[in-house]
C-alpha positions in Angstrom: 12.9 -6.9 -41.2 11.1 -10.1 -42.0 7.6 -10.9 -40.9 8.9 -13.5 -38.5 11.1 -10.7 -36.9 8.1 -8.4 -36.7 6.0 -11.0 -35.0 8.8 -11.6 -32.5 8.2 -8.0 -31.2 4.8 -9.3 -29.8 6.1 -12.4 -28.1 5.3 -10.9 -24.7 1.6 -11.3 -25.3 -0.4 -14.5 -24.6 -1.4 -16.7 -27.5 -5.0 -15.4 -27.9 -3.8 -11.8 -27.8 -1.3 -12.6 -30.5 -3.9 -14.2 -32.6 -6.0 -11.0 -32.3 -3.0 -8.9 -33.3 -2.0 -10.8 -36.3 -5.5 -11.2 -37.7 -5.5 -8.1 -39.8 -7.6 -8.9 -42.8 -11.5 -9.2 -42.9 -14.0 -8.9 -40.2 -12.9 -9.7 -36.6 -14.7 -9.9 -33.3 -12.5 -9.9 -30.3 -14.6 -11.0 -27.3 -12.5 -9.3 -24.5 -13.4 -10.3 -20.9 -13.0 -7.8 -18.1 -9.3 -7.0 -17.4 -8.1 -9.2 -20.3 -5.9 -6.5 -21.8 -8.1 -5.3 -24.7 -6.5 -1.8 -25.0 -3.1 -3.6 -25.0 -4.4 -5.8 -28.0 -5.8 -2.7 -29.8 -2.4 -0.8 -29.5 -0.3 -3.7 -30.5 -2.6 -4.6 -33.4 -2.2 -1.0 -34.8 1.6 -1.3 -34.2 1.7 -4.5 -36.1 -0.3 -3.2 -39.0 2.1 -0.2 -39.4 5.3 -2.3 -38.8 4.1 -4.7 -41.4 3.7 -1.8 -43.9 0.0 -2.7 -44.6 -1.0 1.1 -44.6 -0.1 4.6 -43.5 -1.1 5.8 -40.1 -3.9 8.1 -41.4 -5.4 4.9 -43.0 -6.4 3.6 -39.4 -9.5 4.7 -37.5 -9.7 3.6 -33.9 -13.0 4.6 -32.2 -13.7 4.5 -28.4 -16.5 5.7 -26.2 -14.9 8.3 -24.0 -12.4 11.1 -24.5 -10.4 9.7 -21.6 -10.1 6.3 -23.3 -9.3 7.9 -26.7 -6.6 10.0 -25.2 -5.0 7.0 -23.5 -5.3 5.0 -26.7 -3.5 7.8 -28.8 -0.8 8.2 -26.1 0.0 4.4 -26.1 0.0 4.3 -29.9 2.5 7.2 -30.1 4.7 5.4 -27.5 4.4 2.2 -29.5 4.8 3.9 -33.0 6.8 7.1 -32.4 6.9 7.7 -36.2 3.5 8.7 -37.5 1.5 7.4 -34.5 0.0 10.9 -33.9 -1.5 10.7 -37.4 -3.9 7.9 -36.6 -7.6 8.8 -36.1 -8.1 7.8 -32.5 -11.3 9.3 -31.2 -14.8 8.9 -30.0 -17.7 8.4 -32.2 -18.9 11.9 -31.4 -15.7 13.7 -32.1 -14.9 11.6 -35.2 -18.3 12.7 -36.6 -17.8 16.3 -35.5 -14.4 16.3 -37.4 -16.2 15.2 -40.5 -19.1 17.5 -40.2 -16.8 20.6 -39.5 -15.2 19.9 -42.9 -18.4 18.9 -45.0 -21.3 20.1 -42.9 -22.0 22.9 -45.4 -23.5 20.2 -47.7 -26.2 19.9 -45.2 -26.6 23.6 -44.5 -24.4 23.9 -41.5 -21.3 26.2 -41.1 -17.9 24.9 -39.9 -18.7 26.8 -36.6 -21.9 24.8 -35.7 -22.6 24.6 -32.0 -23.0 21.4 -30.1 -25.9 21.5 -27.6 -25.3 19.8 -24.3 -28.2 18.5 -22.0 -29.1 21.8 -20.4 -29.2 23.6 -23.7 -31.5 21.0 -25.1 -33.8 21.3 -22.2 -34.0 25.1 -22.5 -34.8 24.8 -26.2 -37.4 22.0 -25.6 -39.0 24.1 -22.9 -39.5 27.0 -25.2 -41.0 24.7 -27.9 -43.4 23.0 -25.5 -44.6 26.5 -24.4 -44.9 27.6 -28.1 -47.0 24.5 -28.9 -49.2 25.0 -25.8 -48.3 21.5 -24.5 -48.8 20.9 -20.7 -45.4 20.1 -19.3 -46.9 18.4 -16.3 -48.6 15.9 -18.7 -45.6 15.6 -20.9 -42.3 16.5 -19.1 -39.4 18.0 -21.2 -37.1 15.2 -19.9 -39.4 12.5 -21.3 -39.7 14.3 -24.7 -35.9 14.6 -25.1 -35.6 10.9 -24.1 -38.0 10.0 -26.9 -36.3 12.2 -29.5 -32.9 10.6 -28.5 -34.3 7.2 -28.9 -35.7 8.0 -32.3 -32.4 9.5 -33.5 -30.6 6.3 -32.2 -32.8 4.4 -34.6 -32.6 7.0 -37.4 -36.3 7.8 -37.3 -37.1 11.2 -38.6 -39.9 13.5 -37.2 -42.1 12.8 -40.2 -41.8 9.1 -39.6 -42.4 9.5 -35.9 -45.6 11.4 -36.6 -46.7 8.8 -39.2 -46.1 6.0 -36.7 -47.9 7.9 -33.9 -51.3 7.5 -35.6 -53.9 8.7 -33.1 -51.9 8.5 -29.9 -51.9 12.1 -28.6 -48.7 11.7 -26.5 -46.8 10.3 -29.4 -48.3 12.9 -31.8 -47.2 15.8 -29.4 -43.6 14.4 -29.2 -43.3 14.2 -32.9 -44.5 17.8 -33.3 -41.9 18.9 -30.7 -39.3 16.9 -32.5 -40.0 18.5 -35.8 -39.8 22.1 -34.4 -36.8 21.1 -32.3 -34.9 20.1 -35.4 -36.0 23.3 -37.2 -34.8 25.4 -34.4 -31.5 23.6 -34.2 -30.9 24.2 -37.9 -31.8 28.0 -37.4 -29.3 28.2 -34.6 -26.6 26.4 -36.6 -26.5 23.8 -33.8 -26.7 20.1 -33.4 -27.2 17.9 -30.4 -25.0 14.9 -29.5 -27.3 12.4 -31.4 -27.2 14.7 -34.5 -23.5 14.3 -34.7 -23.9 10.7 -35.7 -27.2 11.0 -37.6 -26.1 14.0 -39.7 -22.9 12.2 -40.5 -24.8 9.2 -41.8 -27.1 11.5 -43.6 -24.0 13.2 -45.2 -22.7 9.8 -46.4 -26.0 8.8 -47.9 -26.5 12.2 -49.5 -23.0 12.7 -50.9 -21.6 9.3 -52.1 -18.3 11.0 -53.1 -17.7 12.0 -49.5 -18.4 8.6 -48.3 -16.1 7.2 -51.0 -13.4 9.5 -49.7 -13.5 8.3 -46.2 -13.9 4.6 -47.3 -10.7 4.9 -49.3 -9.0 6.7 -46.3 -9.8 4.1 -43.7 -8.3 0.8 -44.7 -8.4 -0.6 -41.1 -11.2 0.3 -38.6 -11.3 -0.7 -35.0 -14.1 -0.1 -32.6 -13.8 -0.5 -28.9 -16.8 -1.3 -26.4 -18.7 -2.6 -29.4 -21.4 -4.0 -27.1 -22.4 -0.4 -26.2 -23.1 0.7 -29.9 -26.6 1.6 -31.2 -28.2 1.4 -34.6 -26.9 4.7 -36.0 -23.3 3.9 -34.7 -23.5 0.5 -36.4 -24.7 2.1 -39.6 -21.8 4.7 -39.6 -19.2 1.9 -39.1 -20.8 -0.5 -41.6 -20.8 2.3 -44.3 -17.1 3.2 -43.7 -16.0 -0.5 -43.7 -17.8 -1.4 -46.9 -14.8 -1.1 -49.3 -12.0 -2.9 -47.5 -14.1 -5.0 -45.0 -11.2 -4.8 -42.5 -13.5 -4.1 -39.4 -12.2 -5.1 -36.0 -14.6 -4.7 -33.0 -13.6 -5.3 -29.5 -16.3 -5.8 -26.9 -17.9 -8.0 -24.1 -21.5 -8.9 -24.4 -21.4 -9.6 -20.6 -20.7 -5.9 -20.1 -23.5 -4.6 -22.2 -25.1 -2.2 -19.6 -26.3 0.9 -21.5 -29.6 -0.3 -23.1 -31.2 2.8 -21.4 -28.9 5.0 -23.6 -29.9 3.2 -26.7 -27.2 0.6 -26.8 -28.2 -2.6 -28.8 -26.5 -5.7 -27.6 -27.7 -7.5 -30.8 -24.9 -5.5 -32.6 -22.2 -7.8 -30.9 -24.3 -11.0 -30.6 -25.1 -10.9 -34.4 -21.7 -9.7 -35.6 -20.7 -12.8 -37.6 -24.2 -12.8 -39.3 -23.8 -9.1 -40.2 -20.2 -9.3 -41.4 -19.9 -12.6 -43.3 -16.8 -14.5 -42.8 -16.0 -13.0 -39.5 -13.5 -14.5 -37.1 -14.1 -14.6 -33.4 -11.3 -14.5 -30.8 -12.0 -14.9 -27.1 -9.7 -13.2 -24.5 -10.4 -15.0 -21.2 -7.2 -14.4 -19.3 -7.7 -11.7 -16.7 -4.7 -9.6 -15.6 -6.7 -7.5 -13.0 -8.4 -9.6 -10.3 -7.7 -12.4 -8.0 -9.2 -15.8 -8.9 -11.8 -15.7 -6.1 -13.1 -12.4 -7.5 -13.3 -13.9 -11.0 -15.0 -17.1 -9.8 -17.6 -14.9 -8.2 -18.1 -13.0 -11.4 -18.2 -16.1 -13.5 -20.8 -17.7 -11.2 -23.2 -14.7 -11.4 -22.9 -14.1 -15.2 -23.4 -17.8 -15.9 -27.1 -17.3 -15.0 -27.6 -15.1 -18.1 -28.9 -17.0 -21.0 -28.5 -14.6 -24.0 -24.6 -14.5 -24.2 -21.8 -15.8 -26.3 -20.1 -17.5 -23.3 -16.6 -17.3 -21.8 -14.9 -18.0 -18.5 -12.3 -15.7 -17.0 -9.3 -17.1 -15.4 -6.0 -15.7 -14.1 -2.5 -16.5 -13.0 -2.9 -14.0 -10.1 -3.2 -15.4 -6.6 -6.4 -16.9 -5.3 -6.9 -14.0 -3.0 -9.2 -13.2 -0.2 -12.7 -14.4 -0.1 -15.5 -11.9 -1.0 -16.7 -10.3 2.3 -20.5 -10.2 2.5 -21.4 -7.8 5.3 -24.9 -7.5 6.7 -25.7 -4.1 8.3 -28.7 -3.0 10.4 -29.5 -0.1 8.1 -28.0 2.2 5.6 -26.2 4.3 8.3 -24.6 1.2 9.7 -23.6 0.2 6.2 -21.9 3.5 5.7 -20.1 3.3 9.0 -18.8 -0.1 8.1 -17.4 1.2 4.9 -15.9 4.3 6.6 -14.2 2.1 9.4 -13.0 -0.4 6.9 -11.2 2.4 4.8 -9.7 3.9 8.0 -8.4 0.6 9.1 -6.9 0.0 5.7 -5.2 3.3 5.5 -3.7 2.9 8.9 -2.2 -0.4 7.7 -0.6 1.3 4.8 -3.2 1.6 1.9 -3.9 4.8 0.2 -7.5 6.4 0.1 -7.4 6.1 -3.7 -7.3 2.3 -3.3 -11.0 2.4 -2.5 -14.1 2.8 -4.5 -17.7 2.7 -3.3 -20.2 1.6 -6.0 -24.0 1.8 -5.8 -26.9 1.1 -8.1 -28.6 4.6 -7.6 -27.2 7.9 -6.7 -29.6 8.2 -3.9 -27.5 5.6 -2.0 -24.6 7.9 -1.9 -26.0 10.3 0.9 -25.3 8.0 3.8 -22.0 6.9 2.7 -20.8 10.5 2.0 -21.9 11.6 5.4 -20.0 8.8 7.1 -16.9 9.5 5.1 -17.0 13.3 5.8 -17.5 12.7 9.5 -14.6 10.3 9.6 -12.3 12.8 7.8 -11.9 10.5 4.7 -11.1 12.5 1.5 -13.6 11.4 -1.1 -15.0 12.4 -4.5 -18.2 11.6 -6.1 -18.1 10.9 -9.8 -21.3 12.1 -11.3 -21.5 15.1 -8.9 -21.5 18.8 -9.8 -19.2 19.0 -12.8 -16.9 22.0 -13.3 -18.4 22.9 -16.6 -22.0 22.8 -15.0 -21.4 25.6 -12.6 -23.3 28.8 -13.3 -20.4 31.1 -13.8 -18.5 28.7 -16.1 -21.7 28.1 -18.1 -22.0 31.9 -18.5 -18.4 32.3 -19.7 -18.8 29.4 -22.1 -21.9 30.9 -23.3 -20.1 34.2 -24.3 -17.5 32.1 -26.1 -20.1 30.0 -27.9 -21.9 33.2 -29.2 -18.6 34.7 -30.3 -18.0 31.4 -32.3 -21.6 31.2 -33.5 -23.8 34.3 -32.8 -26.9 32.4 -34.2 -26.9 30.1 -31.1 -30.2 31.3 -29.7 -30.0 29.3 -26.4 -26.5 30.6 -25.5 -27.4 34.2 -26.6 -30.5 34.3 -24.4 -28.5 33.1 -21.4 -26.0 36.0 -21.4 -27.8 38.8 -23.3 -28.7 40.4 -19.9 -25.8 38.9 -17.8 -24.5 41.2 -16.4 -27.8 43.3 -16.4 -28.0 45.6 -19.4 -31.7 46.6 -19.1 -32.7 43.9 -21.7 -35.6 42.1 -20.0 -37.0 38.7 -20.7 -40.0 40.3 -22.4 -37.7 41.9 -25.0 -35.9 38.6 -25.7 -39.3 36.9 -26.0 -40.5 39.5 -28.5 -37.2 39.1 -30.6 -37.5 35.4 -30.5 -41.1 35.5 -31.8 -40.0 37.8 -34.7 -37.1 35.4 -35.4 -39.3 32.4 -35.5 -41.7 34.1 -37.8 -38.8 34.9 -40.2 -37.0 31.7 -39.8 -33.9 33.6 -38.6 -31.8 33.7 -35.4 -32.4 36.1 -32.6 -29.1 37.8 -33.3 -30.1 38.6 -36.8 -33.2 40.3 -35.5 -31.6 42.4 -32.7 -28.8 43.5 -35.0 -31.5 45.4 -36.9 -33.7 46.2 -33.9 -34.5 49.6 -35.3 -36.4 48.0 -38.1 -38.9 46.4 -35.8 -41.4 48.6 -34.0 -42.0 46.0 -31.2 -38.3 46.4 -30.3 -38.0 50.2 -30.7 -37.9 51.0 -27.0 -35.0 48.6 -26.3 -33.2 49.1 -29.6 -30.4 51.2 -28.1 -29.6 48.7 -25.4 -29.7 45.9 -27.9 -27.5 47.8 -30.2 -24.8 48.1 -27.4 -25.0 44.5 -26.8 -24.6 43.7 -30.6 -21.6 46.0 -30.8 -19.9 44.2 -27.8 -20.4 40.7 -29.5 -19.4 42.1 -32.9 -16.2 43.6 -31.4 -15.3 40.2 -29.8 -16.0 38.3 -33.0 -13.8 40.7 -34.9 -11.0 40.1 -32.3 -11.4 36.4 -32.5 -11.3 36.4 -36.3 -8.3 38.9 -36.6 -5.9 36.2 -35.5 -4.1 38.8 -33.3 -5.3 37.2 -29.9 -4.6 33.7 -28.5 -7.5 31.9 -27.0 -6.4 33.0 -23.4 -6.1 36.5 -24.5 -9.6 36.5 -26.1 -11.0 35.0 -22.9 -9.4 38.0 -20.9 -11.1 40.4 -23.5 -14.5 38.8 -22.7 -14.0 39.2 -18.9 -12.8 42.8 -19.3 -15.4 44.1 -21.8 -18.4 42.4 -20.1 -17.4 43.3 -16.6 -18.4 39.9 -15.5 -16.0 39.7 -12.6 -17.3 42.9 -11.1 -20.9 41.5 -11.5 -19.9 38.5 -9.5 -18.5 40.6 -6.7 -21.5 42.8 -6.6 -24.4 40.4 -7.1 -23.4 36.8 -6.3 -22.9 34.9 -3.1 -19.5 33.1 -2.7 -18.0 35.6 -5.2 -14.5 34.6 -4.3 -15.1 30.9 -5.2 -16.8 31.8 -8.4 -14.0 34.0 -9.4 -11.5 31.3 -8.6 -13.6 29.1 -11.0 -13.5 31.6 -13.9 -9.7 31.9 -13.3 -9.5 28.0 -13.4 -11.3 28.2 -16.8 -8.5 30.4 -18.0 -6.0 27.8 -16.8 -7.9 25.1 -18.8 -7.7 27.3 -21.9 -3.9 27.8 -21.5 -3.5 24.0 -21.0 -5.6 23.5 -24.2 -3.4 25.8 -26.2 -0.3 24.0 -25.0 -1.6 20.6 -25.9 -3.0 21.6 -29.3 -0.5 24.3 -30.3 -1.4 25.6 -33.8 -4.7 23.7 -34.0 -5.9 25.4 -30.7 -8.8 27.5 -32.1 -12.0 28.5 -30.4 -14.2 26.0 -32.2 -11.9 23.1 -31.3 -11.9 24.2 -27.6 -15.6 24.4 -27.3 -16.1 21.1 -29.2 -13.7 19.4 -26.6 -15.5 20.6 -23.6 -19.0 19.8 -25.1 -18.0 16.3 -25.7 -16.4 15.9 -22.1 -18.0 13.6 -19.7 -17.5 13.6 -15.9 -15.5 10.4 -16.1 -13.0 12.3 -18.4 -12.2 14.5 -15.3 -11.4 11.6 -13.1 -8.0 11.9 -11.7 -6.5 8.5 -10.8 -3.5 10.1 -9.1 -5.5 12.0 -6.5 -5.4 10.3 -3.2 -9.1 10.3 -2.5 -11.7 7.6 -2.1 -14.0 7.5 -5.0 -17.8 7.1 -5.0 -19.8 6.4 -8.1 -22.7 4.4 -9.7 -22.0 1.0 -11.1 -22.6 2.4 -14.6 -20.0 5.1 -14.2 -17.4 2.5 -12.9 -17.2 0.7 -16.2 -13.7 0.8 -17.6 -12.1 1.6 -14.2 -10.4 -0.7 -11.6 -9.5 -0.3 -8.0 -7.6 -2.4 -5.4 -10.6 -2.5 -3.0 -14.3 -2.2 -4.0 -17.5 -1.9 -2.0 -20.7 -2.7 -3.8 -23.5 -1.4 -1.6 -27.3 -2.2 -1.4 -27.1 -5.9 -2.5 -30.8 -6.4 -2.0 -33.6 -7.4 -4.3 -35.7 -4.3 -5.1 -32.6 -2.2 -5.0 -30.2 -4.3 -7.0 -31.6 -5.7 -9.1 -33.9 -2.7 -9.3 -37.7 -3.3 -8.5 -38.5 -1.9 -12.0 -36.6 -4.7 -13.6 -37.7 -7.7 -11.5 -40.6 -8.8 -13.6 -38.7 -8.5 -17.0 -36.2 -11.3 -17.8 -34.4 -9.1 -20.4 -34.0 -6.2 -17.8 -32.8 -8.8 -15.2 -30.1 -9.9 -17.6 -29.0 -6.3 -17.9 -28.9 -5.9 -14.2 -26.9 -9.1 -13.8 -24.4 -7.8 -16.4 -24.2 -4.7 -14.2 -23.4 -6.8 -11.2 -20.7 -8.6 -13.3 -19.2 -5.2 -14.2 -19.1 -4.1 -10.5 -17.4 -7.3 -9.3 -14.8 -7.3 -11.9 -13.8 -3.7 -11.1 -12.0 -5.2 -7.9 -8.3 -6.2 -8.1 -7.6 -7.5 -4.7 -10.5 -7.2 -2.3 -14.3 -7.1 -2.7 -17.0 -6.2 -0.2 -20.6 -6.7 -0.8 -22.9 -4.9 1.6 -26.6 -5.4 2.4 -29.0 -4.1 5.2 -31.8 -5.5 7.1 -33.8 -2.3 6.5 -33.2 0.8 4.4 -34.6 4.3 4.4 -34.8 5.4 0.7 -36.9 8.1 -1.0 -38.7 8.6 2.3 -39.7 5.0 2.8 -38.3 2.2 4.9 -37.8 -1.1 2.9 -37.2 -4.6 4.2 -35.7 -6.5 1.2 -34.4 -9.9 0.9 -30.8 -10.6 -0.1 -30.0 -9.8 -3.8 -30.3 -12.8 -6.1 -26.9 -11.9 -7.4 -25.4 -12.5 -4.0 -27.2 -15.9 -3.8 -25.7 -16.8 -7.2 -22.1 -16.7 -5.6 -21.1 -20.0 -4.0 -20.9 -19.9 -0.2 -17.3 -21.2 -0.4 -16.2 -17.8 -2.0 -17.9 -15.8 0.8 -16.9 -14.6 4.2 -19.9 -13.4 6.0 -19.7 -10.6 8.6 -22.2 -8.4 10.5 -25.6 -9.6 11.6 -26.4 -12.5 9.4 -29.9 -13.1 10.7 -32.8 -13.1 8.3 -34.3 -9.7 7.4 -37.2 -8.4 9.5 -40.5 -10.3 9.6 -42.0 -7.5 7.5 -40.1 -9.0 4.6 -41.9 -10.7 1.8 -39.9 -12.8 -0.5 -39.8 -9.7 -2.8 -39.5 -6.2 -1.6 -42.0 -5.0 1.1 -42.1 -1.2 1.2 -43.9 0.9 3.7 -43.4 4.6 4.6 -45.1 4.0 7.9 -43.1 1.1 9.3 -40.1 2.3 11.1 -36.8 0.5 11.0 -36.1 -1.5 14.1 -34.1 0.6 16.6 -33.2 -2.2 19.0 -30.2 -4.5 18.3 -31.1 -8.3 18.2 -29.6 -10.6 20.6 -26.1 -11.6 19.5 -25.7 -8.5 17.6 -22.9 -7.0 19.7 -20.8 -10.1 19.5 -21.0 -10.4 15.7 -21.0 -6.7 14.9 -19.1 -5.2 17.7 -16.4 -3.6 15.6 -18.9 -1.9 13.4 -21.7 -0.8 15.6 -22.8 2.8 15.6 -20.5 4.8 17.9 -22.1 5.8 21.2 -22.2 9.3 22.4 -19.0 9.7 24.4 -20.4 10.9 27.7 -17.6 12.5 29.9 -15.1 12.9 27.1 -14.5 16.4 26.1 -12.1 18.1 23.8 -10.7 21.5 24.5 -8.8 24.0 22.2 -5.2 23.6 22.6 -5.1 20.0 23.6 -2.8 17.5 21.8 -4.4 14.4 20.3 -3.3 11.3 18.4 -5.3 9.9 15.4 -4.3 6.4 14.1 -4.4 7.6 10.5 -3.6 11.4 10.7 -1.0 11.2 13.5 -0.4 13.9 16.1 -2.2 17.2 16.1 -3.6 20.2 18.1 -7.2 21.0 18.6 -7.7 24.5 17.1 -11.5 24.8 17.6 -14.3 22.7 19.1 -18.0 23.5 18.3 -20.9 21.7 20.0 -23.3 20.2 17.4 -26.2 18.4 18.9 -24.9 15.3 20.8 -21.5 15.7 19.0 -18.7 18.2 18.6 -17.0 19.5 15.5 -13.4 19.6 16.0 -10.8 21.4 13.8 -7.4 19.8 14.3 -4.1 20.9 12.9 -2.1 17.7 12.4 1.6 17.7 12.0 1.8 15.8 8.7 -1.8 15.6 7.4 -2.6 19.3 7.6 -5.8 20.7 9.2 -8.9 18.4 9.3 -12.5 18.8 10.5 -13.7 15.7 12.3 -16.8 14.8 14.3 -15.6 13.8 17.9 -17.8 10.7 18.1 -16.5 9.3 15.0 -12.7 10.1 15.0 -11.6 7.7 17.8 -8.6 9.8 19.0 -6.4 9.6 22.1 -5.5 12.6 24.1 -1.6 13.1 24.5 
């Protein structure tokens, strides 16, 4: 096949996409606007490289930021290149580094079974260290310490360098001391945190040039998605790998750089052509997602940012509806408007999953969640209580972690007396002190508990625990048991299920959860076949984020923060709280750089919408126990009036408003509706208590979304009634009578 014939395979792409696909040699920056098909470009670029015979599949490294994105990329590559597509390295930064460290971590003093500490594990370890160093946690919270340690690692600053830079600042000195002990304790536990996965890989490359050379030779073509979200250590990792061939292609959008708080450095993308000499820049500006009106609004907002490379999104999609700007009385009115709009849309043929409700802060979700629940609208909060954060799941994972790495002190401490074995916190503390003094793990100490007089009274109980763990380790290493069978052995020999039944509330639900974990393990074994070992499973779940669990096929409305929504798209989007002081946040309003980031966040939110966009604001809002009277968000003011359809009460905010964000915990929100309110906002006002309307068990009713049903129970709750209704087609629903607007049949 000639080169011309190969290029003909990509004729379905637009001209700029084709340029990006065919530009294979040297540094390349693809500035990909929202919805411009960047994943399509990445997949096709890889397909073109392989079809042209430029390298073998394993010579390509494609890095993304989430497991979900990596999985989708790998699947699409395998569909495009059936022969060898599975051999491409397509993974996140963290999993790529973990894979390298599993192979060569021994050069840095780690085993191939090292543990990856998640946030809760880090907090527990840090708490112990703060206590050990006699630091007042009220003066220096653990959360703040870990944040500073993470920032230091993002910039590759060592504990010694941090201490040196702290000089005579007590706070900085204290954090540096915690950082030093924290790293030492991680090393003793044969563990790393997420930041270490990158830092230690860079350290490995710097310390072992032959290993760096091995991977430089292997990866002839390197591609990085979401490059605007990279930090200093991620840049260093990529730059080192690309040094030999120089074929580094990064895809990103400076207008969507919204993770500065996580250490992302927008300068990486803004200065790409200065860092990688001779770099080519290609702009993807044609949008395949949204209507032109939505894109015009996004372009109008982001144009007010000064530090950007600049591009203008356009589409061949229809012009579409205007953006609806809705003014509500307060946050409850705002939530009711959202619920009613969703109900009306579903009754007209839309699915619940067409809708997403986005907000700047998690605190805003409460009123919306209540309104959706009362209206019987199925919904899911992304960023809520993750499956792997549940107590019983964390217990079982801790057992598996200790079997994989018995020197993991944090996980060992969690399960050493769960279920109860008569091993008290005092005994564990004594063992931890002995271990710290010897520079060993707690498990090493309790394995020889008889040798330490301080542990003599608990030695027999500790020995029984050690025998249990040693037996499970032996079973895992024997190769006779699958992962699912090993998990059953843990449940059987620990008596954990009996413990749940005897000592925990909601035992049935908890047992269902540990059974669901068994299902997850079985699915993992099916997906990974011969590569499905315990280390791999634990690594996968440790690197999993809540967004990785997002099921786009489930017919539920989705609620999430604007940050969580990045990378997703929905037919209909609500962005709530469009008020100065809330969005942009009050903390950012005096800092131009912070305002720029908030504006990029608004741009991300707007471009999530495919067909319809609602922006909502309130005249007053109760948040964090105080009532605020904020003026309209500047981001709304930056959208031309010709693109907006204004609904609700359009009057100016209360007289309490300043031009900024007047806040008072003592000034109540107005309870009376202003003149003209009913006419403009009649469809969305708070439903009145239905005096004289009663619902009785056995009555037949008709709901415009759920259809015909029978009332199974009716329970009075204040001025309302909780109805349980068995619908013919929708199943059983629990609805509040004043919200459901049903007709009796």
